[in-house]
N, C-alpha and C positions, 0 to 999 in steps of 0.2 A: 448600560447593557440590558437587553431584553431577553431574559432567560427562556421565556416561552418561545420566542422566535428561534433562538439557537436550538432548543430541543426539537422543534418542528423540523428544522433542516437536518439535524443529526438522525432523527428517526427516518426521514426520507432517504438518507444515505444508506440505511440498512433495511430498506423495504424488502419484505420476504420475496425471494425469487429474483433479486437483483444484487449487483455488487459494483465495486469501484474499479475503473480502469486507471492504472497508474501509467500515465504517458508523460512522466516528468523526468525522463532520462536527461542527465546533464549532457553538454556538448561532447564531452569525452566518452561517455558511455554509449551514446547513440552512434558515435563514430565507430566504436568497436563493433556494434551490432551491424552497422552498414558495411564495414570492412568484410564481415563474414558473408555477406550476400553480394559483395563486389559492387557496392553503390557508393559513389562519392558523397561525403557528408557536407553538402552545401545547404545554405539556408532554404533554398527553394525545394530541394529534395526532402528535407526534413518536414517542410510545410506540406508538400504533396502527400507524403506518407501519412502524416497525422490527419490530413483532410480526408484521406481514403477511409480511415477508421471512423472519424466523426460523421461521415456521410453513409456509414453502414446502417441504413435505416432500421432494419429488423433488430440487429444487435443492440444498437443504442436505445431504441424505444422500448424494447421488451426486457433486456437483461442488464443494462447498465444504469446505475442510479446516479453516478457522478464520475467526473474525470479530473485527475490531478494533472495540472499543466506545469510546464517549465516556464521560466520568465520569458524566454524568447517567444514561445508559442502563444502565450496569453495576449500578446500585442500583435500577432500576425493575422492577416486576412487570407481567406481562401482565394483561389484563382479568380473567382468572379467578384472579388471585393468584399464578400460577407466576412465579418470578423469570425474567427474560428470559435470564439466564445458563444456567438449567436447560434452556430450550427449545433453546439452541444445543448443549448437551451431549447432550440426548436425541436430537438429529439426528445425533450422531456427529462434530460439529465441535468445535474447541477455542476457548474464549473468550479474547480478548486485550483489551488496553486501551491507548489512546493516553495517554501520561503527560506529554508536553511541554505547556507552558502558552502556546504561541504565540510569536510573534516580537516583538522590540523593536529599535529603531534601534541600530546598532553605533557607539559613540562614535568620532569622528574619521574615520569612513568613510562619507561621504554616500551615501545610496541603498542602503546595505547593512544586512543584518539579522543578528541572532543569536537563537537559540532560548533561551527561558527555561524554568525548571522544575526545576533541580537541587536547590534548597533543599528540605529535608524529603522528597526523593524516596524515601529509604530507608524512612521510616515509611509513606509512601503505598503503596509496593510491597508491604509486609507485609499491608496491609488488602486490596489488590487480590487478592493470592494467596489469602487466606482466603475471598474472595468467589468464587473459581474461575478467575481469570485465570492463564494459564500462559505467555503471551507478552505483550510490550509493544511500543510503537512510539514513536519520537522522530524528528521531521522537521527536518532542517536545510535552509534555503532559500538557494540561491546564484543570483544574477541575473547575466545577461550584458548588458553595455551599454558605453557609452563609458568606458574606464578601469576597468571592473569586470568580474569580481571582483578584489579586491586579495588578496594573499597573507594579509593580516591576517584578512579575512573567512573565507577557506578554513581557516586554522589554528584560529581561535577556534571555528568550528562543528565541525570535526573533533574538537577537544579535548572539546567538550561531548558529542558523540555517543559518544565512547569512555568518558567518565565515566559517562554514563547506562547504557551497555552493561555496564560493570563492576558498577555497583550492581544492575542487573537480575540478572546471573548470581549475585551474592552472595545474592539473594533467591529463587533457584531459578526465575527467570523468563527465558525466551528473549528476547533483545532483537532486534527488527527495527531494523536500522540504515539510516536513510533520508536519504542526502545527495542532495537534489533540485536538479539544475541546471535552472532553469526554461526553458520553451520559448516565453516571451512575446515575445521580441525579434524583430529582423529579421536575426539572425545566420544563417549557413549551417551545414550539418552539420559541416564541418571545424572551425569555431569551437566548436561544441558538444562535439565529440570532444576537442579540446585542453583545454578547461576541465574537462570531466568526468574526463579522465585525471589532471589535477592534483588534483582533489577526491578521487577514489578513492585515489590514491597517498597523499595526506596522511591520509585517514581510516584506512587500514590501518596506516600508521606509528603513529598515535595509539593504535589498538586494541592493537597489540603492546606499545607503551610502557606501557599501562595494564593489561597482562596479561589481556586479554579472550581467552577460549578460542574460537577461530574455529569449532570443531566445534559450538559451542552457540549460534550466532547465525544470523540470516537477513539477507541484504542486500536492500534495496529501492531500487534505483537508477532514474534516468531512462534512457531509450534515447538513443542518439546520433541526434539528429533536428534538422532545421532549425527555426529559430524560426517561430512562426505568421505573423509579418509578412514573412518572407523571400520574396523574389521567386523564389528558387531552391529549390524543394521537392525532397526526395530521394525516390527510388522505394522501394517496400516492400523489395525485395532489397538496395538500398544501405543502408537503415536496419538491416536484419538483419545484413548482413555487417560493417558498421562497429561495430555494438554488440557483436557477438561478438568482434571483434578487440580492442576496448576492454577487455572483461571479461577476456579471456585475458591481456592485458598487465598487468592490475591486481589481479584477484581471485584469492587463493590457492585451490587445489583443496580445501583443508580445509573451506571454507565449504560446508555441506550444500546450500544452495539460494539462488536469486536469484528474488525475486518482484517483478516490475516494477510501477511506478506508471504510470498512464495519462497523467497530466500534461497534460490538456487535449486529448488526441487524441479523434477521434470514436470511437464504439463500435466500428465495423467496422475502423477503422484500427488501433486498439489490438490487436484480435484478429488481424488480418492480420500485423502486425509480430511478434507473439509466435509465431504459427504458422511464419513464415518462418525465425525463429531456431531453433526446434526441428527444422525440416526439415533444417537444416544438419547437426545431430547431432554425435556424438562429443565431447560436452562433459563437463568434470569435475564440474560441479554440475547440479542439476535447475533448469530454468527454468520459472517459472509466473507467475501474475498476482496482484497485490494491488490490485485496481481498486476505485475508489469510484464516480465518475461514470459510467465506462464499463460498470458493471454495473447502476447504479441509475437512469440517466436514463429509460430505457424504462418500468420498473415505476412510477416516480414519476408519469409522464405518464398511464399507463393507470389508475392508482389515483385520482389527483386528489382525494384526501381523502374519497372516498365509500365507505361500507360495502359497497354493492352492487357496487363495482368491485374488491373484494379478490381474487377469483378471476382477473380479467384482469391485475391487477398481479402476481400470483404466476406466471401463465403467461409474462408478459414477462420477469420475473426468471429463471425457469427456462431460458428460451431463451438469454438472454445468458450465464448461467452455463455452460450446455452448450456454447455456441460457444467460449467461452474455455477450457473444459476440453479440448475437442478440439484447440484451438490449443496447449495445454500439452504435447501429445504429437505435434504436427506433423500432425494428421489433419483440420484444418479446410479447407474450400474455400468460396469466395464463393457458389456456387450453393446451399449449405446455408442461407444466410440467406434467399435468395429462396423456397426451398421452404417454409420456416416461415412467411414473410410471406404 
């Protein structure tokens, strides 16, 4: 393992004013998104849609540092035969790959999940590296509810995240470590903070145990935020302050950067929260975005599966990428959204 090389890639992924596009939706997830815009989820349509994003020259070259791909996408070629991975590289962004194989029920822990995909991961990583991937992603899912999460679920998922991260670094691939505490429940921000703290502390304990080099990884956490069904929603400033407090308490300064997931927040909400955190400033790591839906909902709708809408889809994508890029340096403001609209 060459730590200097890993650190160089990790730092490039969190270049100031840029962030990561999560285009790694599983076949099931992209089908749901396509159903919403009345587009059939065929391999060709999925390819055309992602090609539209990767050929958005302004967005990709100015605001996107890396792209997380799904297994199907990393092997696909654009309509003209160019590998999609090459389109990403030509725009100056880094190709990455989602390597987990989704979740399964955790035995003896009703309602809790563990992420699968460690078997044969070492061989898969070799092939992905040869194809051009320089970073990977693995998502652990922690739900908040009555009596959950259990310490069992937290430990098992943290262990798997660290095993994955160690295998990635051995393959000269930067791991994005994603322990996601879901915002689906009716819990308030304090409960989210408390659970997220337990999850992050356990994750870093495991990363150290398994000798993962912190300088050669990126963290992709949730923000400290109230559940979607909570009657008590927190303000933008409260989310920013509590999230920074949480990260300072749990994340070592050796980690080069933190790229947040949007986790079901609206487009503007995800941007506003990131901006408010960067406005606080004086942080040991770079804070940016690794958004999926919050970057893609607008371009998906504008495109709607029609070739004549490609330019409109690209404009919508460029706008969201630019807004988040500004937020990653604390320079975004609400009126910028209205101006563009």
